[in-house]
C-alpha positions as CSV (number, residue, x, y, z in Angstrom):
1,M,-52.1,-11.8,71.5
2,N,-52.9,-13.3,68.1
3,S,-51.6,-16.7,66.9
4,R,-48.9,-15.0,64.8
5,K,-47.4,-13.5,67.9
6,W,-47.5,-16.8,69.7
7,V,-45.8,-18.6,66.8
8,R,-43.1,-15.9,66.8
9,L,-42.6,-16.3,70.6
10,F,-42.3,-20.1,70.2
11,F,-39.7,-20.0,67.4
12,S,-37.7,-17.2,68.8
13,T,-37.5,-19.0,72.2
14,L,-36.7,-22.3,70.4
15,F,-33.8,-20.6,68.5
16,L,-32.5,-18.9,71.7
17,G,-32.5,-22.2,73.5
18,G,-30.7,-24.0,70.7
19,I,-28.0,-21.4,70.2
20,G,-27.5,-21.0,74.0
21,T,-27.0,-24.7,74.4
22,I,-24.4,-24.9,71.6
23,L,-22.4,-22.1,73.2
24,I,-22.7,-23.5,76.7
25,G,-21.9,-27.0,75.5
26,F,-18.7,-26.0,73.8
27,T,-17.7,-23.9,76.7
28,L,-18.2,-26.7,79.2
29,R,-16.3,-29.2,77.1
30,W,-13.7,-26.9,75.6
31,D,-10.9,-29.1,76.8
32,Q,-12.4,-31.9,74.7
33,Y,-14.0,-29.9,71.8
34,G,-11.4,-27.2,71.5
35,K,-9.1,-29.4,69.4
36,F,-11.7,-29.6,66.6
37,F,-11.5,-25.8,66.2
38,Q,-7.7,-25.9,66.3
39,N,-7.6,-28.6,63.6
40,F,-10.5,-27.0,61.6
41,D,-12.4,-30.3,61.8
42,T,-15.6,-28.9,60.3
43,K,-17.4,-32.3,60.3
44,E,-16.9,-32.9,64.1
45,I,-17.8,-29.2,64.9
46,L,-21.1,-29.5,62.8
47,S,-21.9,-32.9,64.3
48,I,-21.5,-31.7,67.9
49,S,-23.3,-28.4,67.1
50,F,-26.4,-30.3,65.6
51,W,-26.5,-32.6,68.6
52,L,-26.4,-29.7,71.0
53,L,-28.9,-27.8,68.9
54,G,-31.4,-30.7,69.3
55,V,-30.8,-30.8,73.0
56,G,-31.3,-27.1,73.2
57,F,-34.6,-27.4,71.4
58,I,-35.8,-29.9,74.0
59,F,-34.7,-27.5,76.8
60,S,-36.5,-24.7,75.1
61,V,-39.8,-26.7,74.8
62,I,-39.5,-27.6,78.5
63,S,-39.1,-23.9,79.3
64,Q,-42.0,-22.9,77.2
65,A,-44.2,-25.6,78.7
66,G,-43.3,-24.3,82.2
67,F,-44.0,-20.7,81.2
68,F,-47.5,-21.4,79.9
69,A,-48.2,-23.6,82.9
70,Y,-47.2,-20.8,85.2
71,L,-49.4,-18.3,83.3
72,T,-52.3,-20.6,84.0
73,I,-51.3,-21.2,87.7
74,H,-50.9,-17.4,88.2
75,R,-54.4,-16.7,86.9
76,F,-55.8,-19.5,89.1
77,G,-53.9,-18.1,92.1
78,L,-55.3,-14.6,91.6
79,G,-58.8,-16.0,91.3
80,M,-58.4,-18.3,94.3
81,F,-57.0,-15.8,96.7
82,R,-58.9,-12.8,95.2
83,S,-56.0,-10.5,96.2
84,A,-52.7,-9.9,94.4
85,S,-50.9,-9.0,97.6
86,L,-52.1,-12.3,99.3
87,W,-51.2,-14.3,96.2
88,N,-47.8,-12.6,96.2
89,G,-47.3,-13.6,99.8
90,V,-48.0,-17.2,99.0
91,Q,-45.5,-17.1,96.1
92,I,-42.8,-15.7,98.4
93,L,-43.4,-18.5,100.9
94,L,-43.1,-21.0,98.1
95,V,-39.9,-19.4,96.8
96,V,-38.3,-19.7,100.2
97,F,-39.6,-23.3,100.6
98,V,-38.3,-24.4,97.2
99,L,-34.9,-22.8,97.7
100,F,-34.5,-24.5,101.1
101,D,-35.5,-27.8,99.6
102,F,-33.1,-27.3,96.7
103,V,-30.2,-27.0,99.1
104,Y,-31.4,-29.5,101.7
105,L,-32.4,-32.3,99.4
106,R,-29.3,-32.1,97.3
107,S,-27.0,-31.8,100.3
108,V,-28.6,-34.1,102.9
109,L,-31.3,-36.4,101.5
110,F,-29.5,-37.2,98.3
111,N,-26.2,-37.3,100.2
112,N,-24.6,-35.5,97.2
113,A,-21.0,-36.6,97.0
114,N,-20.2,-34.5,94.0
115,A,-20.9,-31.1,95.7
116,S,-20.6,-29.8,99.2
117,I,-23.4,-28.0,101.0
118,G,-21.5,-24.7,100.4
119,N,-21.6,-25.4,96.6
120,N,-25.3,-26.1,96.7
121,I,-25.9,-22.9,98.7
122,L,-23.8,-21.0,96.1
123,M,-25.9,-22.4,93.3
124,A,-29.1,-21.3,95.1
125,V,-27.7,-17.8,95.7
126,V,-26.7,-17.5,92.0
127,L,-30.1,-18.6,90.9
128,L,-31.7,-16.1,93.4
129,V,-29.5,-13.2,92.1
130,V,-30.3,-14.0,88.4
131,A,-34.0,-14.3,89.2
132,A,-34.1,-11.1,91.3
133,S,-32.4,-9.2,88.5
134,I,-34.9,-10.4,85.9
135,A,-37.8,-9.7,88.3
136,Y,-36.5,-6.2,88.9
137,I,-36.3,-5.5,85.1
138,K,-39.8,-6.9,84.7
139,S,-41.2,-4.7,87.5
140,R,-39.4,-1.6,86.2
141,E,-40.8,-2.1,82.7
142,T,-44.4,-3.0,83.9
143,N,-45.3,-2.4,87.5
144,K,-44.1,-3.2,91.0
145,Q,-46.7,-6.0,91.4
146,A,-44.9,-7.9,88.7
147,F,-41.7,-8.5,90.8
148,V,-42.9,-11.4,92.9
149,P,-44.6,-13.4,90.1
150,A,-41.4,-13.0,88.0
151,L,-39.2,-14.0,90.9
152,F,-41.4,-17.0,91.5
153,F,-41.3,-18.1,87.9
154,M,-37.6,-17.6,87.6
155,I,-36.8,-19.7,90.7
156,V,-39.6,-22.2,91.3
157,V,-40.5,-23.0,87.8
158,T,-36.8,-23.1,86.7
159,I,-36.0,-25.6,89.5
160,I,-39.0,-27.8,88.5
161,E,-37.9,-27.7,84.9
162,W,-34.3,-28.5,86.0
163,V,-35.4,-31.7,87.8
164,P,-34.2,-34.2,85.1
165,A,-30.6,-32.9,85.3
166,L,-30.8,-32.6,89.1
167,R,-31.7,-36.3,89.3
168,V,-28.8,-37.3,87.1
169,N,-26.6,-35.1,89.2
170,D,-23.8,-34.7,86.6
171,R,-22.0,-31.3,86.7
172,D,-21.9,-30.8,83.0
173,W,-25.6,-31.7,82.5
174,L,-26.6,-29.5,85.4
175,Y,-24.9,-26.4,83.8
176,L,-25.8,-27.4,80.3
177,M,-29.5,-27.5,81.2
178,V,-29.8,-24.6,83.6
179,G,-28.1,-22.1,81.3
180,P,-30.6,-22.4,78.4
181,L,-33.6,-22.7,80.9
182,L,-32.7,-19.4,82.5
183,L,-32.0,-17.8,79.2
184,C,-35.4,-19.0,77.7
185,N,-37.3,-18.2,80.9
186,A,-35.9,-14.7,81.2
187,Y,-36.6,-14.0,77.5
188,Q,-40.2,-15.1,77.8
189,M,-40.7,-13.2,81.0
190,L,-39.3,-10.0,79.5
191,I,-40.8,-10.2,76.0
192,L,-44.4,-11.1,76.9
193,H,-45.5,-7.6,78.0
194,R,-43.9,-6.1,74.9
195,L,-45.9,-8.5,72.7
196,V,-49.1,-7.8,74.5
197,K,-48.5,-4.0,74.4
198,K,-47.9,-4.2,70.6
199,E,-51.1,-6.2,70.3
200,S,-53.1,-3.6,72.2
């Protein structure tokens, strides 16, 4: 890919993260922000929107940093194990390990009072379903070998990027951050092969 395509990817992902965060933010706090729409309070709506847009830009940059880090790690893994199937096996093990730790650490070690173990399992299952759906689309549009790397990225890298909100452990921040992260990660995963194909 040339620099123009990378710049396009950066700004399109940045825009997606910002708009996604605005929509999710207003949805999460509709009981508080809804009155501004009812009263046509343009000043408050714009003020909140700009704040959420800035937060969304930050989430987007975190997502893009994670994406480019994974591209490097993926190449390193392929070179280290010298077999795509072996590297995929390692990634599957890491996915299982990270999902287990996600539930275990939040439920037991952190003694999470705001969410039961059932809720943590539900969050992990939702993340797995979303990740598997994106990975399936990726493999269908490219090749079968792309499923596991896409699944790994959508689960492991997303959870790593999500750590700041997980540490705060506030419900609104958890959802406000994970939504844009998933949106940006999925977009980057599904658009990359199209950009590379156009370049070739």
